[in-house]
N, C-alpha and C positions, 0 to 999 in steps of 0.2 A: 503493499499501499504505500503510498505516497504522504508527503507531510501532513497534507490536509485527513489524510486518513480516509479517501474517498476514490474511487475508481470510475468513470464515467462508461456507462452502460450502453451506449452507443458503439464507441469506439474501442472501448479497452484500454486506453492510455491513462494512466495516473495524472491527477493536475495536482500540481505543487503550487497554484495561485487561484484562487476563489474569483480574482478579480482579472481574469488577464485579458478578457474582452476588452476592457478600457484601456490596459496597459497594452493592446497591441493596436489598438487604435491610435492612442498618442503618437507610438511611435510611427506608425505609418503617415500619420499627417507631417512629420518632422521630415521625411523623405523627399528632397528637392528633385530628384528623378522624377518620382511618381507623379507629384504636381506637375513637373514640366510635361509630361507625357499626358496628363489629364486622366489618369488612372484613378478606378474607386476600389476601394476594399468592399466588396459585394457581401461577401458571409466569412464567419468563421465559427469554427468548433474546434475541441480539442484534438488536435493533430490534423487540421485541415482548415485550408484558406481558399477563397474563389477572387482574383480580383480581375477586373476589364479596362479594356480601354478603347473609347471612341475612336473613328477613323480621323484623320486630319491630314491633309495633303503633305504637312510637315515631317509625319513619322513613316513616310514611303521612302521604297527605292526606287531604281531608276523605271521599272515597270509599272510603278504604281500600287504595287503591293505593299502591305505592312514591311518594314525592313525587319530583318531578321536580329538586330539591336534590340527592338521594342519587344519582340518575342520573348527573346532571354532575359529581357531585365524584367519583364513582367512575371516571367516562371520563377526565375531567381528569388526575387521578392516574396512570390506566392509559397516557395519553399520555405525560404527562411523563416516568413510568420507562423507557417504551420508548424515548425519547430518550436520558435519562439513560444507558439500557446502552450508548451509542456514544459516550459523553464519556469523558474521561479522570480519573484518578483525582483531579487537581487541581481540575476541574471541579463545577461545581455547576449545577441547572436552574431555570428559572422560566417559568412561562406567560406568552405576550406576550398570547395572544387564543384564545378558541374559539368556535365555533358549534354549537350541538346542535338537531338535528330531532329532535321527538318523535313517534313512528310509530304507537305504540298504546300505551294504558293499562298501565302497569307492574303487571298482578295476578298475583301469584304468590308461591312460597316463596323465591325467592332473585334475585337481579341479578346477571349477570355482564359485565364489560366487558373485551371483546377489543381491545386496540390495537396498532397494527405503525407503524412508519416509513413514510412515504412517500418523503419526501426528506429527505437528511441531508445539510446544508450544514455549512460550519465553524463559524457563529453560529446560523442558525437552521434548526429541524430541523420540518418539517411532517408531523403525524399524524392516524392517523383511529382513533376507535374504534367499534366496533360494542357494543351494549349489549343483552341479552337477558334476558328474564326466563324462569324457569322455574316450570313449573306442572303438578304430575301427571307429571313426567317427560318434559315436552316444552317445548321451548323457542320463545318468539317474539320477534321482531326488535322491539325497542321504540323503540329510540332509535339516531342516528348522530351524531358527533362529528367535526370537522374542526377540529384544533388547532395553532397555533404555537408552538413552545418554543424559550426560547432557551438558548443553553449560556453560563454565566456562567464564562468561562475563568479559570483560576488563583485562583478563590474556592472553595476545595474545601467541600463537603456536609458540616458538623461539627454537632451539638447546640450548642445556646446556652450 
């Protein structure tokens, strides 16, 4: 059992901070890149996060698709925040590495990254994100990311 002595029945992950939603939302609001992209934290639960970003011409590559950098950025953040939901209030998060497979051009009106924790260790958390592009109400799977996220124990996530 976790520090709070309870386990989330839906995901099976231990909660170390009952106030994780506030902590994650406040951290996300401090991310300059996510603000620049116009990204939104759509939902979060222990071990899972969804981030979306609407289409803008400034976010495209030369063919008019979402740039892979946007795809990677929201997948990385979604994985990091999925891991962060399982950390204590006194901890913070940092990506150690990630690998992205681009499966199809991200041609659509918005990108949606759905991340989940696959394995939650004390220091390292392995996460996976699937990224979908929505066009005309239809979602297409355009990328998959596997990430390793580090818990920076005792280094609280605070603004500078």
